mmCIF file as Biopython writes it, N, C-alpha, C and O atoms, coordinates in Angstrom:
data_model
#
loop_
_atom_site.group_PDB
_atom_site.id
_atom_site.type_symbol
_atom_site.label_atom_id
_atom_site.label_alt_id
_atom_site.label_comp_id
_atom_site.label_asym_id
_atom_site.label_entity_id
_atom_site.label_seq_id
_atom_site.pdbx_PDB_ins_code
_atom_site.Cartn_x
_atom_site.Cartn_y
_atom_site.Cartn_z
_atom_site.occupancy
_atom_site.B_iso_or_equiv
_atom_site.auth_seq_id
_atom_site.auth_asym_id
_atom_site.pdbx_PDB_model_num
ATOM 1   N N  . MET A ? 1  ? -89.842  -14.034 -2.041  1.0 0.0 1  A 1 
ATOM 2   C CA . MET A ? 1  ? -90.228  -14.721 -3.234  1.0 0.0 1  A 1 
ATOM 3   C C  . MET A ? 1  ? -91.033  -15.419 -3.494  1.0 0.0 1  A 1 
ATOM 4   O O  . MET A ? 1  ? -90.551  -16.470 -3.915  1.0 0.0 1  A 1 
ATOM 5   N N  . SER A ? 2  ? -92.221  -15.421 -3.475  1.0 0.0 2  A 1 
ATOM 6   C CA . SER A ? 2  ? -92.954  -17.101 -3.586  1.0 0.0 2  A 1 
ATOM 7   C C  . SER A ? 2  ? -93.069  -17.547 -5.141  1.0 0.0 2  A 1 
ATOM 8   O O  . SER A ? 2  ? -93.831  -17.064 -5.979  1.0 0.0 2  A 1 
ATOM 9   N N  . LEU A ? 3  ? -92.246  -18.452 -5.297  1.0 0.0 3  A 1 
ATOM 10  C CA . LEU A ? 3  ? -91.961  -19.215 -6.527  1.0 0.0 3  A 1 
ATOM 11  C C  . LEU A ? 3  ? -93.682  -19.481 -7.225  1.0 0.0 3  A 1 
ATOM 12  O O  . LEU A ? 3  ? -94.105  -19.118 -8.323  1.0 0.0 3  A 1 
ATOM 13  N N  . GLU A ? 4  ? -94.298  -20.125 -6.288  1.0 0.0 4  A 1 
ATOM 14  C CA . GLU A ? 4  ? -95.323  -20.543 -6.710  1.0 0.0 4  A 1 
ATOM 15  C C  . GLU A ? 4  ? -96.707  -19.540 -7.123  1.0 0.0 4  A 1 
ATOM 16  O O  . GLU A ? 4  ? -97.645  -19.819 -7.869  1.0 0.0 4  A 1 
ATOM 17  N N  . GLU A ? 5  ? -96.422  -18.184 -6.278  1.0 0.0 5  A 1 
ATOM 18  C CA . GLU A ? 5  ? -97.332  -17.054 -6.868  1.0 0.0 5  A 1 
ATOM 19  C C  . GLU A ? 5  ? -96.794  -16.663 -7.943  1.0 0.0 5  A 1 
ATOM 20  O O  . GLU A ? 5  ? -97.644  -16.339 -8.772  1.0 0.0 5  A 1 
ATOM 21  N N  . ARG A ? 6  ? -95.759  -16.555 -8.286  1.0 0.0 6  A 1 
ATOM 22  C CA . ARG A ? 6  ? -94.969  -16.122 -9.523  1.0 0.0 6  A 1 
ATOM 23  C C  . ARG A ? 6  ? -95.502  -17.222 -11.108 1.0 0.0 6  A 1 
ATOM 24  O O  . ARG A ? 6  ? -95.708  -16.920 -12.284 1.0 0.0 6  A 1 
ATOM 25  N N  . ALA A ? 7  ? -95.555  -18.477 -10.378 1.0 0.0 7  A 1 
ATOM 26  C CA . ALA A ? 7  ? -95.909  -19.599 -11.345 1.0 0.0 7  A 1 
ATOM 27  C C  . ALA A ? 7  ? -97.390  -19.297 -11.605 1.0 0.0 7  A 1 
ATOM 28  O O  . ALA A ? 7  ? -97.744  -19.455 -12.773 1.0 0.0 7  A 1 
ATOM 29  N N  . LYS A ? 8  ? -98.199  -18.944 -10.843 1.0 0.0 8  A 1 
ATOM 30  C CA . LYS A ? 8  ? -99.640  -18.990 -10.844 1.0 0.0 8  A 1 
ATOM 31  C C  . LYS A ? 8  ? -99.359  -17.789 -11.559 1.0 0.0 8  A 1 
ATOM 32  O O  . LYS A ? 8  ? -99.604  -18.178 -12.701 1.0 0.0 8  A 1 
ATOM 33  N N  . ALA A ? 9  ? -98.933  -16.313 -11.702 1.0 0.0 9  A 1 
ATOM 34  C CA . ALA A ? 9  ? -99.083  -15.461 -12.334 1.0 0.0 9  A 1 
ATOM 35  C C  . ALA A ? 9  ? -99.040  -15.455 -13.631 1.0 0.0 9  A 1 
ATOM 36  O O  . ALA A ? 9  ? -99.817  -14.941 -14.436 1.0 0.0 9  A 1 
ATOM 37  N N  . THR A ? 10 ? -97.808  -16.230 -13.837 1.0 0.0 10 A 1 
ATOM 38  C CA . THR A ? 10 ? -97.300  -16.845 -15.297 1.0 0.0 10 A 1 
ATOM 39  C C  . THR A ? 10 ? -98.513  -17.547 -16.090 1.0 0.0 10 A 1 
ATOM 40  O O  . THR A ? 10 ? -98.985  -17.377 -17.214 1.0 0.0 10 A 1 
ATOM 41  N N  . ALA A ? 11 ? -98.817  -18.425 -15.001 1.0 0.0 11 A 1 
ATOM 42  C CA . ALA A ? 11 ? -100.380 -19.430 -15.561 1.0 0.0 11 A 1 
ATOM 43  C C  . ALA A ? 11 ? -101.229 -18.391 -16.229 1.0 0.0 11 A 1 
ATOM 44  O O  . ALA A ? 11 ? -101.552 -18.513 -17.410 1.0 0.0 11 A 1 
ATOM 45  N N  . LYS A ? 12 ? -101.622 -17.293 -15.437 1.0 0.0 12 A 1 
ATOM 46  C CA . LYS A ? 12 ? -102.738 -16.284 -15.365 1.0 0.0 12 A 1 
ATOM 47  C C  . LYS A ? 12 ? -102.529 -15.839 -16.840 1.0 0.0 12 A 1 
ATOM 48  O O  . LYS A ? 12 ? -103.343 -16.007 -17.748 1.0 0.0 12 A 1 
ATOM 49  N N  . ASN A ? 13 ? -101.071 -15.127 -16.954 1.0 0.0 13 A 1 
ATOM 50  C CA . ASN A ? 13 ? -100.842 -14.875 -18.281 1.0 0.0 13 A 1 
ATOM 51  C C  . ASN A ? 13 ? -101.255 -14.993 -19.509 1.0 0.0 13 A 1 
ATOM 52  O O  . ASN A ? 13 ? -101.917 -14.376 -20.344 1.0 0.0 13 A 1 
ATOM 53  N N  . ILE A ? 14 ? -100.482 -16.287 -19.336 1.0 0.0 14 A 1 
ATOM 54  C CA . ILE A ? 14 ? -100.684 -17.344 -20.582 1.0 0.0 14 A 1 
ATOM 55  C C  . ILE A ? 14 ? -102.024 -17.561 -21.009 1.0 0.0 14 A 1 
ATOM 56  O O  . ILE A ? 14 ? -102.456 -17.468 -22.158 1.0 0.0 14 A 1 
ATOM 57  N N  . GLU A ? 15 ? -102.698 -17.888 -19.869 1.0 0.0 15 A 1 
ATOM 58  C CA . GLU A ? 15 ? -104.417 -17.947 -20.090 1.0 0.0 15 A 1 
ATOM 59  C C  . GLU A ? 15 ? -104.983 -17.151 -20.819 1.0 0.0 15 A 1 
ATOM 60  O O  . GLU A ? 15 ? -105.718 -17.295 -21.795 1.0 0.0 15 A 1 
ATOM 61  N N  . GLY A ? 16 ? -104.383 -15.815 -19.994 1.0 0.0 16 A 1 
ATOM 62  C CA . GLY A ? 16 ? -105.143 -14.607 -20.994 1.0 0.0 16 A 1 
ATOM 63  C C  . GLY A ? 16 ? -104.478 -14.390 -22.240 1.0 0.0 16 A 1 
ATOM 64  O O  . GLY A ? 16 ? -105.225 -13.611 -22.831 1.0 0.0 16 A 1 
ATOM 65  N N  . LYS A ? 17 ? -103.507 -14.633 -22.970 1.0 0.0 17 A 1 
ATOM 66  C CA . LYS A ? 17 ? -103.211 -14.588 -23.862 1.0 0.0 17 A 1 
ATOM 67  C C  . LYS A ? 17 ? -103.448 -15.524 -25.093 1.0 0.0 17 A 1 
ATOM 68  O O  . LYS A ? 17 ? -103.240 -15.330 -26.290 1.0 0.0 17 A 1 
ATOM 69  N N  . ILE A ? 18 ? -103.960 -16.624 -24.401 1.0 0.0 18 A 1 
ATOM 70  C CA . ILE A ? 18 ? -105.068 -17.768 -25.117 1.0 0.0 18 A 1 
ATOM 71  C C  . ILE A ? 18 ? -106.063 -17.508 -25.235 1.0 0.0 18 A 1 
ATOM 72  O O  . ILE A ? 18 ? -106.506 -17.715 -26.365 1.0 0.0 18 A 1 
ATOM 73  N N  . GLN A ? 19 ? -106.927 -16.974 -24.313 1.0 0.0 19 A 1 
ATOM 74  C CA . GLN A ? 19 ? -108.067 -16.348 -24.244 1.0 0.0 19 A 1 
ATOM 75  C C  . GLN A ? 19 ? -108.591 -15.211 -25.404 1.0 0.0 19 A 1 
ATOM 76  O O  . GLN A ? 19 ? -109.587 -15.164 -26.126 1.0 0.0 19 A 1 
ATOM 77  N N  . GLU A ? 20 ? -107.500 -14.386 -25.227 1.0 0.0 20 A 1 
ATOM 78  C CA . GLU A ? 20 ? -107.415 -13.149 -26.128 1.0 0.0 20 A 1 
ATOM 79  C C  . GLU A ? 20 ? -106.965 -13.452 -27.582 1.0 0.0 20 A 1 
ATOM 80  O O  . GLU A ? 20 ? -107.371 -12.664 -28.437 1.0 0.0 20 A 1 
ATOM 81  N N  . GLY A ? 21 ? -106.186 -14.478 -27.976 1.0 0.0 21 A 1 
ATOM 82  C CA . GLY A ? 21 ? -106.274 -14.960 -29.151 1.0 0.0 21 A 1 
ATOM 83  C C  . GLY A ? 21 ? -107.491 -15.766 -29.849 1.0 0.0 21 A 1 
ATOM 84  O O  . GLY A ? 21 ? -107.722 -15.703 -31.057 1.0 0.0 21 A 1 
ATOM 85  N N  . VAL A ? 22 ? -108.168 -16.459 -29.011 1.0 0.0 22 A 1 
ATOM 86  C CA . VAL A ? 22 ? -109.411 -16.964 -29.278 1.0 0.0 22 A 1 
ATOM 87  C C  . VAL A ? 22 ? -110.617 -16.025 -29.650 1.0 0.0 22 A 1 
ATOM 88  O O  . VAL A ? 22 ? -111.523 -16.248 -30.452 1.0 0.0 22 A 1 
ATOM 89  N N  . GLY A ? 23 ? -110.386 -14.852 -28.821 1.0 0.0 23 A 1 
ATOM 90  C CA . GLY A ? 23 ? -111.567 -13.621 -29.226 1.0 0.0 23 A 1 
ATOM 91  C C  . GLY A ? 23 ? -110.763 -12.837 -30.666 1.0 0.0 23 A 1 
ATOM 92  O O  . GLY A ? 23 ? -111.448 -12.061 -31.332 1.0 0.0 23 A 1 
ATOM 93  N N  . GLU A ? 24 ? -109.566 -13.053 -30.997 1.0 0.0 24 A 1 
ATOM 94  C CA . GLU A ? 24 ? -109.064 -12.728 -31.911 1.0 0.0 24 A 1 
ATOM 95  C C  . GLU A ? 24 ? -109.699 -13.798 -33.435 1.0 0.0 24 A 1 
ATOM 96  O O  . GLU A ? 24 ? -110.063 -13.370 -34.530 1.0 0.0 24 A 1 
ATOM 97  N N  . VAL A ? 25 ? -109.657 -14.748 -33.119 1.0 0.0 25 A 1 
ATOM 98  C CA . VAL A ? 25 ? -110.018 -15.473 -34.199 1.0 0.0 25 A 1 
ATOM 99  C C  . VAL A ? 25 ? -111.498 -15.618 -34.628 1.0 0.0 25 A 1 
ATOM 100 O O  . VAL A ? 25 ? -111.876 -15.711 -35.796 1.0 0.0 25 A 1 
ATOM 101 N N  . THR A ? 26 ? -112.388 -15.627 -33.381 1.0 0.0 26 A 1 
ATOM 102 C CA . THR A ? 26 ? -113.476 -16.024 -33.349 1.0 0.0 26 A 1 
ATOM 103 C C  . THR A ? 26 ? -114.696 -14.390 -33.594 1.0 0.0 26 A 1 
ATOM 104 O O  . THR A ? 26 ? -115.911 -14.277 -33.756 1.0 0.0 26 A 1 
ATOM 105 N N  . GLY A ? 27 ? -113.576 -13.425 -33.501 1.0 0.0 27 A 1 
ATOM 106 C CA . GLY A ? 27 ? -114.628 -12.150 -33.369 1.0 0.0 27 A 1 
ATOM 107 C C  . GLY A ? 27 ? -114.865 -11.833 -32.067 1.0 0.0 27 A 1 
ATOM 108 O O  . GLY A ? 27 ? -115.113 -10.681 -31.710 1.0 0.0 27 A 1 
ATOM 109 N N  . ASP A ? 28 ? -114.807 -12.775 -31.322 1.0 0.0 28 A 1 
ATOM 110 C CA . ASP A ? 28 ? -115.633 -12.262 -29.789 1.0 0.0 28 A 1 
ATOM 111 C C  . ASP A ? 28 ? -115.143 -11.370 -28.847 1.0 0.0 28 A 1 
ATOM 112 O O  . ASP A ? 28 ? -114.205 -11.718 -28.129 1.0 0.0 28 A 1 
ATOM 113 N N  . PRO A ? 29 ? -115.647 -10.258 -28.745 1.0 0.0 29 A 1 
ATOM 114 C CA . PRO A ? 29 ? -114.438 -9.162  -27.909 1.0 0.0 29 A 1 
ATOM 115 C C  . PRO A ? 29 ? -114.933 -9.338  -26.765 1.0 0.0 29 A 1 
ATOM 116 O O  . PRO A ? 29 ? -114.340 -8.613  -25.967 1.0 0.0 29 A 1 
ATOM 117 N N  . GLN A ? 30 ? -115.929 -10.092 -26.157 1.0 0.0 30 A 1 
ATOM 118 C CA . GLN A ? 30 ? -115.998 -10.501 -24.832 1.0 0.0 30 A 1 
ATOM 119 C C  . GLN A ? 30 ? -114.927 -11.480 -24.218 1.0 0.0 30 A 1 
ATOM 120 O O  . GLN A ? 30 ? -114.750 -11.690 -23.018 1.0 0.0 30 A 1 
ATOM 121 N N  . ASP A ? 31 ? -114.203 -12.073 -25.348 1.0 0.0 31 A 1 
ATOM 122 C CA . ASP A ? 31 ? -112.879 -13.414 -24.870 1.0 0.0 31 A 1 
ATOM 123 C C  . ASP A ? 31 ? -111.902 -12.366 -24.769 1.0 0.0 31 A 1 
ATOM 124 O O  . ASP A ? 31 ? -111.179 -12.250 -23.779 1.0 0.0 31 A 1 
ATOM 125 N N  . LYS A ? 32 ? -111.853 -11.495 -25.900 1.0 0.0 32 A 1 
ATOM 126 C CA . LYS A ? 32 ? -110.534 -10.746 -26.195 1.0 0.0 32 A 1 
ATOM 127 C C  . LYS A ? 32 ? -110.571 -9.863  -25.177 1.0 0.0 32 A 1 
ATOM 128 O O  . LYS A ? 32 ? -109.560 -9.167  -25.275 1.0 0.0 32 A 1 
ATOM 129 N N  . ALA A ? 33 ? -111.333 -9.480  -24.091 1.0 0.0 33 A 1 
ATOM 130 C CA . ALA A ? 33 ? -111.537 -8.556  -23.332 1.0 0.0 33 A 1 
ATOM 131 C C  . ALA A ? 33 ? -111.249 -9.282  -22.002 1.0 0.0 33 A 1 
ATOM 132 O O  . ALA A ? 33 ? -110.295 -8.879  -21.336 1.0 0.0 33 A 1 
ATOM 133 N N  . ALA A ? 34 ? -111.818 -10.078 -21.658 1.0 0.0 34 A 1 
ATOM 134 C CA . ALA A ? 34 ? -111.680 -11.072 -20.960 1.0 0.0 34 A 1 
ATOM 135 C C  . ALA A ? 34 ? -109.685 -11.445 -20.633 1.0 0.0 34 A 1 
ATOM 136 O O  . ALA A ? 34 ? -108.898 -11.357 -19.691 1.0 0.0 34 A 1 
ATOM 137 N N  . GLY A ? 35 ? -109.660 -11.926 -22.279 1.0 0.0 35 A 1 
ATOM 138 C CA . GLY A ? 35 ? -108.447 -12.382 -21.898 1.0 0.0 35 A 1 
ATOM 139 C C  . GLY A ? 35 ? -107.277 -11.249 -21.616 1.0 0.0 35 A 1 
ATOM 140 O O  . GLY A ? 35 ? -106.301 -11.648 -20.981 1.0 0.0 35 A 1 
ATOM 141 N N  . LYS A ? 36 ? -107.298 -9.775  -22.065 1.0 0.0 36 A 1 
ATOM 142 C CA . LYS A ? 36 ? -106.606 -9.016  -21.838 1.0 0.0 36 A 1 
ATOM 143 C C  . LYS A ? 36 ? -106.876 -8.443  -20.061 1.0 0.0 36 A 1 
ATOM 144 O O  . LYS A ? 36 ? -105.953 -7.878  -19.473 1.0 0.0 36 A 1 
ATOM 145 N N  . ALA A ? 37 ? -107.905 -8.627  -19.540 1.0 0.0 37 A 1 
ATOM 146 C CA . ALA A ? 37 ? -108.123 -8.419  -18.077 1.0 0.0 37 A 1 
ATOM 147 C C  . ALA A ? 37 ? -107.224 -9.631  -17.638 1.0 0.0 37 A 1 
ATOM 148 O O  . ALA A ? 37 ? -106.327 -9.260  -16.881 1.0 0.0 37 A 1 
ATOM 149 N N  . LYS A ? 38 ? -107.220 -10.500 -17.811 1.0 0.0 38 A 1 
ATOM 150 C CA . LYS A ? 38 ? -106.087 -12.110 -17.214 1.0 0.0 38 A 1 
ATOM 151 C C  . LYS A ? 38 ? -104.569 -11.592 -17.200 1.0 0.0 38 A 1 
ATOM 152 O O  . LYS A ? 38 ? -103.682 -11.923 -16.413 1.0 0.0 38 A 1 
ATOM 153 N N  . GLN A ? 39 ? -104.496 -10.637 -18.339 1.0 0.0 39 A 1 
ATOM 154 C CA . GLN A ? 39 ? -103.108 -10.670 -18.159 1.0 0.0 39 A 1 
ATOM 155 C C  . GLN A ? 39 ? -102.716 -9.478  -17.711 1.0 0.0 39 A 1 
ATOM 156 O O  . GLN A ? 39 ? -101.540 -9.193  -17.485 1.0 0.0 39 A 1 
ATOM 157 N N  . SER A ? 40 ? -103.698 -8.704  -17.556 1.0 0.0 40 A 1 
ATOM 158 C CA . SER A ? 40 ? -103.405 -7.300  -16.360 1.0 0.0 40 A 1 
ATOM 159 C C  . SER A ? 40 ? -103.180 -7.590  -15.197 1.0 0.0 40 A 1 
ATOM 160 O O  . SER A ? 40 ? -102.176 -7.229  -14.583 1.0 0.0 40 A 1 
ATOM 161 N N  . GLU A ? 41 ? -104.367 -8.491  -14.608 1.0 0.0 41 A 1 
ATOM 162 C CA . GLU A ? 41 ? -104.589 -9.458  -13.569 1.0 0.0 41 A 1 
ATOM 163 C C  . GLU A ? 41 ? -102.851 -9.985  -13.143 1.0 0.0 41 A 1 
ATOM 164 O O  . GLU A ? 41 ? -102.236 -9.661  -12.127 1.0 0.0 41 A 1 
ATOM 165 N N  . ALA A ? 42 ? -102.369 -10.854 -14.253 1.0 0.0 42 A 1 
ATOM 166 C CA . ALA A ? 42 ? -101.227 -11.418 -14.057 1.0 0.0 42 A 1 
ATOM 167 C C  . ALA A ? 42 ? -99.936  -10.176 -13.546 1.0 0.0 42 A 1 
ATOM 168 O O  . ALA A ? 42 ? -99.198  -10.204 -12.562 1.0 0.0 42 A 1 
ATOM 169 N N  . LYS A ? 43 ? -100.038 -9.232  -14.563 1.0 0.0 43 A 1 
ATOM 170 C CA . LYS A ? 43 ? -99.248  -8.045  -14.248 1.0 0.0 43 A 1 
ATOM 171 C C  . LYS A ? 43 ? -98.974  -7.292  -13.000 1.0 0.0 43 A 1 
ATOM 172 O O  . LYS A ? 43 ? -98.001  -6.733  -12.494 1.0 0.0 43 A 1 
ATOM 173 N N  . VAL A ? 44 ? -100.147 -7.486  -12.720 1.0 0.0 44 A 1 
ATOM 174 C CA . VAL A ? 44 ? -100.379 -7.086  -11.402 1.0 0.0 44 A 1 
ATOM 175 C C  . VAL A ? 44 ? -99.748  -7.965  -9.969  1.0 0.0 44 A 1 
ATOM 176 O O  . VAL A ? 44 ? -99.394  -7.414  -8.926  1.0 0.0 44 A 1 
ATOM 177 N N  . ARG A ? 45 ? -99.727  -9.157  -10.188 1.0 0.0 45 A 1 
ATOM 178 C CA . ARG A ? 45 ? -99.672  -10.234 -9.512  1.0 0.0 45 A 1 
ATOM 179 C C  . ARG A ? 45 ? -98.032  -10.104 -9.435  1.0 0.0 45 A 1 
ATOM 180 O O  . ARG A ? 45 ? -97.464  -10.065 -8.344  1.0 0.0 45 A 1 
ATOM 181 N N  . HIS A ? 46 ? -97.401  -10.048 -10.542 1.0 0.0 46 A 1 
ATOM 182 C CA . HIS A ? 46 ? -95.945  -10.147 -10.766 1.0 0.0 46 A 1 
ATOM 183 C C  . HIS A ? 46 ? -95.559  -8.711  -10.070 1.0 0.0 46 A 1 
ATOM 184 O O  . HIS A ? 46 ? -94.672  -8.950  -9.251  1.0 0.0 46 A 1 
ATOM 185 N N  . GLY A ? 47 ? -95.810  -7.618  -10.075 1.0 0.0 47 A 1 
ATOM 186 C CA . GLY A ? 47 ? -95.876  -6.704  -9.164  1.0 0.0 47 A 1 
ATOM 187 C C  . GLY A ? 47 ? -95.818  -6.429  -8.045  1.0 0.0 47 A 1 
ATOM 188 O O  . GLY A ? 47 ? -95.059  -5.562  -7.612  1.0 0.0 47 A 1 
ATOM 189 N N  . VAL A ? 48 ? -96.836  -7.305  -7.138  1.0 0.0 48 A 1 
ATOM 190 C CA . VAL A ? 48 ? -96.866  -7.499  -6.144  1.0 0.0 48 A 1 
ATOM 191 C C  . VAL A ? 48 ? -95.757  -8.591  -5.360  1.0 0.0 48 A 1 
ATOM 192 O O  . VAL A ? 48 ? -95.525  -8.693  -4.155  1.0 0.0 48 A 1 
ATOM 193 N N  . GLU A ? 49 ? -95.296  -9.195  -6.270  1.0 0.0 49 A 1 
ATOM 194 C CA . GLU A ? 49 ? -94.062  -10.432 -5.913  1.0 0.0 49 A 1 
ATOM 195 C C  . GLU A ? 49 ? -92.748  -9.598  -6.224  1.0 0.0 49 A 1 
ATOM 196 O O  . GLU A ? 49 ? -91.655  -10.104 -5.971  1.0 0.0 49 A 1 
ATOM 197 N N  . ASP A ? 50 ? -92.826  -8.531  -6.682  1.0 0.0 50 A 1 
ATOM 198 C CA . ASP A ? 50 ? -91.631  -7.680  -6.920  1.0 0.0 50 A 1 
ATOM 199 C C  . ASP A ? 50 ? -91.301  -6.796  -5.765  1.0 0.0 50 A 1 
ATOM 200 O O  . ASP A ? 50 ? -90.127  -6.649  -5.424  1.0 0.0 50 A 1 
ATOM 201 N N  . VAL A ? 51 ? -92.511  -6.061  -5.003  1.0 0.0 51 A 1 
ATOM 202 C CA . VAL A ? 51 ? -92.509  -5.320  -4.302  1.0 0.0 51 A 1 
ATOM 203 C C  . VAL A ? 51 ? -91.900  -6.017  -3.000  1.0 0.0 51 A 1 
ATOM 204 O O  . VAL A ? 51 ? -90.963  -5.583  -2.330  1.0 0.0 51 A 1 
ATOM 205 N N  . LYS A ? 52 ? -92.774  -7.424  -2.738  1.0 0.0 52 A 1 
ATOM 206 C CA . LYS A ? 52 ? -92.153  -8.503  -1.751  1.0 0.0 52 A 1 
ATOM 207 C C  . LYS A ? 52 ? -90.860  -8.387  -1.757  1.0 0.0 52 A 1 
ATOM 208 O O  . LYS A ? 52 ? -90.188  -7.810  -0.903  1.0 0.0 52 A 1 
ATOM 209 N N  . ASP A ? 53 ? -90.341  -9.122  -3.057  1.0 0.0 53 A 1 
ATOM 210 C CA . ASP A ? 53 ? -88.868  -9.124  -3.017  1.0 0.0 53 A 1 
ATOM 211 C C  . ASP A ? 53 ? -88.069  -8.033  -2.628  1.0 0.0 53 A 1 
ATOM 212 O O  . ASP A ? 53 ? -87.050  -8.289  -1.986  1.0 0.0 53 A 1 
ATOM 213 N N  . GLU A ? 54 ? -88.372  -6.729  -2.930  1.0 0.0 54 A 1 
ATOM 214 C CA . GLU A ? 54 ? -87.615  -5.740  -2.436  1.0 0.0 54 A 1 
ATOM 215 C C  . GLU A ? 54 ? -87.933  -5.567  -0.928  1.0 0.0 54 A 1 
ATOM 216 O O  . GLU A ? 54 ? -86.992  -5.261  -0.196  1.0 0.0 54 A 1 
ATOM 217 N N  . VAL A ? 55 ? -88.886  -5.696  -0.515  1.0 0.0 55 A 1 
ATOM 218 C CA . VAL A ? 55 ? -88.945  -5.285  0.815   1.0 0.0 55 A 1 
ATOM 219 C C  . VAL A ? 55 ? -88.437  -6.411  1.810   1.0 0.0 55 A 1 
ATOM 220 O O  . VAL A ? 55 ? -88.078  -6.170  2.963   1.0 0.0 55 A 1 
ATOM 221 N N  . LYS A ? 56 ? -88.447  -7.572  1.276   1.0 0.0 56 A 1 
ATOM 222 C CA . LYS A ? 56 ? -87.209  -8.803  1.943   1.0 0.0 56 A 1 
ATOM 223 C C  . LYS A ? 56 ? -85.866  -8.523  1.941   1.0 0.0 56 A 1 
ATOM 224 O O  . LYS A ? 56 ? -85.065  -8.607  2.872   1.0 0.0 56 A 1 
ATOM 225 N N  . LYS A ? 57 ? -85.669  -8.121  0.604   1.0 0.0 57 A 1 
ATOM 226 C CA . LYS A ? 57 ? -84.252  -7.598  0.315   1.0 0.0 57 A 1 
ATOM 227 C C  . LYS A ? 57 ? -83.794  -6.580  0.937   1.0 0.0 57 A 1 
ATOM 228 O O  . LYS A ? 57 ? -82.579  -6.439  0.796   1.0 0.0 57 A 1 
ATOM 229 N N  . ASN A ? 58 ? -84.472  -5.568  1.779   1.0 0.0 58 A 1 
ATOM 230 C CA . ASN A ? 58 ? -84.374  -4.608  2.268   1.0 0.0 58 A 1 
ATOM 231 C C  . ASN A ? 58 ? -84.305  -4.509  4.003   1.0 0.0 58 A 1 
ATOM 232 O O  . ASN A ? 58 ? -83.841  -3.677  4.783   1.0 0.0 58 A 1 
ATOM 233 N N  . ILE A ? 59 ? -84.963  -5.707  4.145   1.0 0.0 59 A 1 
ATOM 234 C CA . ILE A ? 59 ? -85.164  -5.980  5.206   1.0 0.0 59 A 1 
ATOM 235 C C  . ILE A ? 59 ? -84.187  -7.110  6.053   1.0 0.0 59 A 1 
ATOM 236 O O  . ILE A ? 59 ? -83.862  -7.092  7.240   1.0 0.0 59 A 1 
ATOM 237 N N  . ASP A ? 60 ? -83.791  -8.265  4.799   1.0 0.0 60 A 1 
ATOM 238 C CA . ASP A ? 60 ? -82.277  -8.772  5.379   1.0 0.0 60 A 1 
ATOM 239 C C  . ASP A ? 60 ? -81.429  -8.069  5.184   1.0 0.0 60 A 1 
ATOM 240 O O  . ASP A ? 60 ? -80.293  -8.350  5.566   1.0 0.0 60 A 1 
#
């Protein structure tokens, strides 16, 4: 498990939530979509780290 990678993914998720919120407030669909995309990217990154953890656990 890479704590650094998980922290980056969490930061990306927060950034995406903020950007999506700004898009909601301003009515900008591009900001809203970009925010959702960042949140999706963060979810994938967390999934990758989960897989790495599981593989490491099975090897040990």
